[in-house]
N, C-alpha and C positions, 0 to 999 in steps of 0.2 A: 372595580375601583373608584374610590371616590373619597376627592379633597373638601376643605372647605374654612374656607376666610372669612374673614368680618363681613364681604358684600356677596355671596353666592355662594352653593353647591356645586362642587361640577363633578359631575359621575359619570362615566362611559359606558355608553349605551350598544345594541346590535340593530341594525336598523335590515332594510332591505338585504337579502341576497349577503345575511350573514355580514354587511360591513359595519364596522365599528365609527359610531358618532357618538360627540361630545353635546353631554345635556349641561346645561347653567339654566341654575335659577337660584334668581334671586328671592330670596325668601323676606320678610314685611323685621322692618326695623322697631320695637312692640318701644321703645324709646323716641321717638318720631310722631309725632300729631299725621293721622293714618292718611289727610290728605295731603301734607308733607313729604310721604312717605310715595304714597300712588302715583303723585309725579316727582320726584325724584325716580323710581325705577323704572316709569317708564323712559323720565328724558333718556337712563343712562344705557337699557336696552335697545333703544335703537339707535342709540347713537354709536354705541358699542358693536351693532349689525351692520350698519351701514359706513364706521372706519374699514374693517376687515375686510365687506364686501369692494372697497374702491380700493385696498392695500392689492388683491390678490388682482381686479382688471387690472392694475400692474406691474402682470405675472411679484408681486413679491410672496415668498409660499408662507401661508396664512390659511388657516381653518377658514372655510367657505360658508355663512349663512345659510342655514336650509330652512327654522323653520324662524318664526319668529312673532311673539307672540306677549307683546310693549303692553299691555295689561298685566300680565301678571306676574312678569319677571321673566321668560322663559325663552332664552337663545339656543336651538339648538345648530347643532355647524358640525362638516365632514372631522372628521381625525387626520391632526400629520402626524408622520413619523418623525 
């Protein structure tokens, strides 16, 4: 399955032990200056991962960030049903 919004492409991938994971990729925005786009992508990816992790620590059911690559806007997290 794949979903695409204005900010990112989200897909379901198989991890180890056939565990389902969610991959979110923030694609480059060609209408922005490249330097600004990279900065915003990095900040938003880090902030989203941090928020999800803090929510998970407080017992809120949410995806847990497993891999974060802010420079390219990649976030891989657990899949909740």
